[in-house]
C-alpha positions, -999 to +999 in steps of 0.1 A: +000-005+000+028+022+008+048+020-030+008+023-040+002+060-025+038+072-028+038+061-069+007+079-072+018+110-055+046+113-073+032+106-106+000+132-101+021+157-084+043+160-119+012+167-141-011+184-114+007+201-082-028+217-068-045+185-073-016+162-059-013+188-031-057+191-025-057+153-022-025+146-002-045+168+026-077+146+026-055+120+032-034+137+060-067+141+079-079+107+078-061+085+108-057+053+091-056+030+119-078+039+147-083+004+158-090-002+196-065-027+211-079-057+229-064-045+262-077-016+260-115-025+259-115-031+296-113+001+302-144+014+282-164-019+311-150+002+340-154+036+331-182+059+335-190+074+300-205+106+291-211+128+259-208+163+255-227+181+220-209+192+196-221+200+161-197+172+138-210+144+166-212+142+202-179+142+222-176+104+236-160+111+271-151+089+300-147+093+341-126+078+364-122+083+402-130+104+433-152+131+416-138+157+446-102+148+438-080+174+420-091+167+381-065+156+351-074+158+319-060+133+296-056+135+260-049+110+236-027+107+206-030+104+164-049+071+154-054+065+190-081+064+216-087+073+252-083+038+266-044+043+252-043+064+287-064+040+308-031+022+325-020+057+339-059+071+343-066+041+366-039+044+389-045+081+391-077+075+400-063+048+427-046+078+443-081+097+448-075+118+416-106+130+390-099+115+358-113+128+323-108+115+294-122+118+255-119+103+223-105+130+199-131+132+167-123+102+138-114+083+167-121+054+189-157+047+183-163+080+164-182+079+130-164+101+114-134+100+085-115+129+093-101+156+116-073+180+116-058+204+142-086+231+138-116+199+149-093+191+176-089+225+194-125+231+196-134+198+208-111+195+233-118+239+243-155+224+241-144+197+265-133+218+291-159+244+288-185+213+295-159+208+325-159+243+337-133+238+367-133+259+393-095+252+405-063+249+384-068+215+370-039+190+351-032+177+317-017+142+306-014+142+268+001+121+247+025+124+211-003+144+192-025+148+218+002+169+234+003+196+206-036+192+208-031+202+243-009+233+238-022+247+206-061+253+223-048+264+257-028+289+236-063+298+229-080+301+266-070+319+297-078+286+318-051+277+347-035+243+347-017+232+372+009+208+357+013+195+322+025+162+315+037+156+273+043+117+267+066+130+240+047+161+219+060+172+182+070+204+178+065+221+142+035+220+126+057+227+090+082+196+103+051+176+102+035+186+068+073+179+054+076+145+070+044+138+051+051+150+020+083+133+017+063+099+026+039+103+000+064+117-027+051+152-035+073+175-053+075+213-035+045+229-060+026+200-043+038+208-010+031+243-011-007+235-017-006+212+011+006+240+031-017+264+017-047+240+024-042+239+062-032+276+063-066+280+051-083+258+077-060+272+106-063+308+096-029+318+106+011+307+091+020+275+099+053+287+111+035+304+134+024+269+151+049+253+170+047+244+204+083+256+220+069+290+209+032+289+231+047+287+264+039+330+271+005+323+261-001+294+283-011+297+319+009+270+335+025+262+365+053+236+354+056+210+324+071+176+327+082+162+291+088+121+290+105+112+258+120+081+245+159+086+237+151+065+203+116+074+198+109+062+160+079+079+156+088+117+170+129+119+176+136+137+210+148+168+197+108+175+192+110+175+232+142+191+240+132+221+218+100+222+234+119+222+269+147+250+260+119+272+254+097+270+284+110+285+313+090+260+336+102+229+326+118+195+331+128+168+307+130+134+313+148+114+285+141+072+289+149+045+272+132+015+260+098+026+266+089+031+225+063+057+215+030+038+224+044+011+247+056+041+268+018+042+282+021+005+299+057+016+311+055+013+353+084+037+351+064+064+333+032+055+350+049+058+381+065+088+375+033+107+360+019+095+393+047+109+417+047+138+396+010+151+400+014+135+440+038+157+447+039+194+430+018+219+447-004+244+427+024+266+429+059+247+421+071+274+394+107+264+392+124+257+363+135+217+369+175+206+357+175+181+326+172+148+334+184+118+317+175+082+328+186+048+316 
C-alpha cells in the first residue's frame, strides 16, 4: 500500500501539483488505523461514560476516580483512543484524582472519517468549557495530543497546574514536510498542501510551534517525557520545547518506545508521583534529566 500511495502522488504531483496537494491534505486528515486494541477494551467497561454535544458529533467522554479529587484531563494521540491512556488513568484514579478522558473526532468509536488540528482544538475547548473547572487542573497528553493541548490552551485563559507531555511534536511545518516526503509530493504540491492547512487554521503554519506557546499559557509546570530513541517523534522535538519553556523539566528514558510508554511502569510511576508531589504553585525550572 505504501508503494502504491507514493507512486500515485509522485505521478500526480508531476502533472497536477495543485490537485495532488489537495488530495494529500485529504489523506493527511484521515486516521488510517484507529482500531481499539484488545488490552484497551476493558477500560470502556469500567469507566463512566458521558457525551458532550458538538456540531460534528457528540464527543465521547469517560470518567474515573473521585469526583471531588483534583481533576486530571487526559488527551490521547493520533490513531489512538482514550483507552490508550487507561493504565495511567486507572493509577491516578486509585490515588484519588478525578480523571477525565475523551476520544478525539475520527478516533475511538467515532463515525467521522476526517479530522485536523483545528477541529481537535475546538473539541478540546468544548470539553474544558463543559467541565468548567473552578480551580487549576492538570493535563496528561500523549504525542499529537500534546500538540493539541498546547495549541488549544494558547487560545484560553484557563489556569493549568501541571502539564505532562508524553512525547510531543513541535513544528507543524515539520509534520507536513515529513508527510510530503513520505507520500512523494514535489515542491509545488507540498506548497498547496500547506496552503490548505493555513486556510483552515487561519494562521501561518510557521506560527504554530509548541516551543513558542509557553507565554500564551497559564500553567505552573511542564514535564516532558520522551524515549531517547523514539522512532515516531524524535527526542529533538521535546528538547526544543524544553529549551523554550521556562517552567519545564525533560526526562529522557530508554526502551519505553512511543506507544508502549503508556503502559510502562516507570512512566506510570513518574506521572503519578509528579501529580502527587507538586503543589499548585510549583514554578521553578527543573534540571534536564537523562535516565537509563
